[in-house]
N, C-alpha and C positions, 0 to 999 in steps of 0.2 A: 373191328368194332361193329357190333350189331345193336340196332334199336328195336323196340317192340312194335310189331305191325299193327297192334290194336290202336295205336295213336296215329290219327290221320296226318299226312304230310311227313311222316318219318322216312328216313333214308337208311340204306345199308351201305357201309363203307368197307373197302378192302384194299390192302396193298398187294394182294396176290394177283400178279399179271395173268397167270393161267386161269384163275377163277373169273377174273374180269373178261378175259377173252372167251371163255366158255359161255358166260352170260350173254355177251354180245352175239355170239354165234347162235344163241337161242332167242335172239331178237329183243333182248332187253336193252333199252337205251341208257347210255351213260349220262346222268344228269349233270355231273361236274367232275372235274379232275383237280384235286388240290395237291399242293406240295407241302411236305413236312420234312425239312432239312433236305436230304437227297432222295427221299422216297416220294413216289406218286401215290395218291389215294384216289381210288376210283369210287365214285358215288352213284348209287342207283336208287330210284324210288322204290321203297319197300312195298311188298304185296305178298299175298299168299302164293301166287305163281312164282315170284322170285324165290321165296323160301323153298318151294318144291324144287326149283332148278338148282339151288345150292345143294340140296340133298342129293339130287341126281349127280352133280359133280363129285360129291364125296363117295358116291356109290358107282362111279365109273360109267355115268350116263353117256349116251351117244350124241355126237355132233358131227357135222361134216368136216372131214380132215382139212380140205382146202380152205373152207371158211375159217376154221380155227387157226390154222397157220397164217393166213392172211391177216386175221385180226391181231394175233400176237405181233406180227411185224408192224402193222399200222400203229398199235398202241405204243410199242417201243419207240417208234419214230416220233410220235407227238409228245412223248414224255421226256425226251432227252433235252 
């Protein structure tokens, strides 16, 4: 689910663990983690930088492998 960045205070939400881990590896903070049935929803504050990072993810952008793997592990642990 994406909201429009031109509205202040908007957020970006995703259930994609890999995208959330990529964004965390790029130093974007998770604003909230919601639960919907058995799925975790990762919430980020929306910004042009976040939108660029989402495009980087879609286009195979680089992040540190160790950082990404550790973040995947950590997010799995806190969402179980």
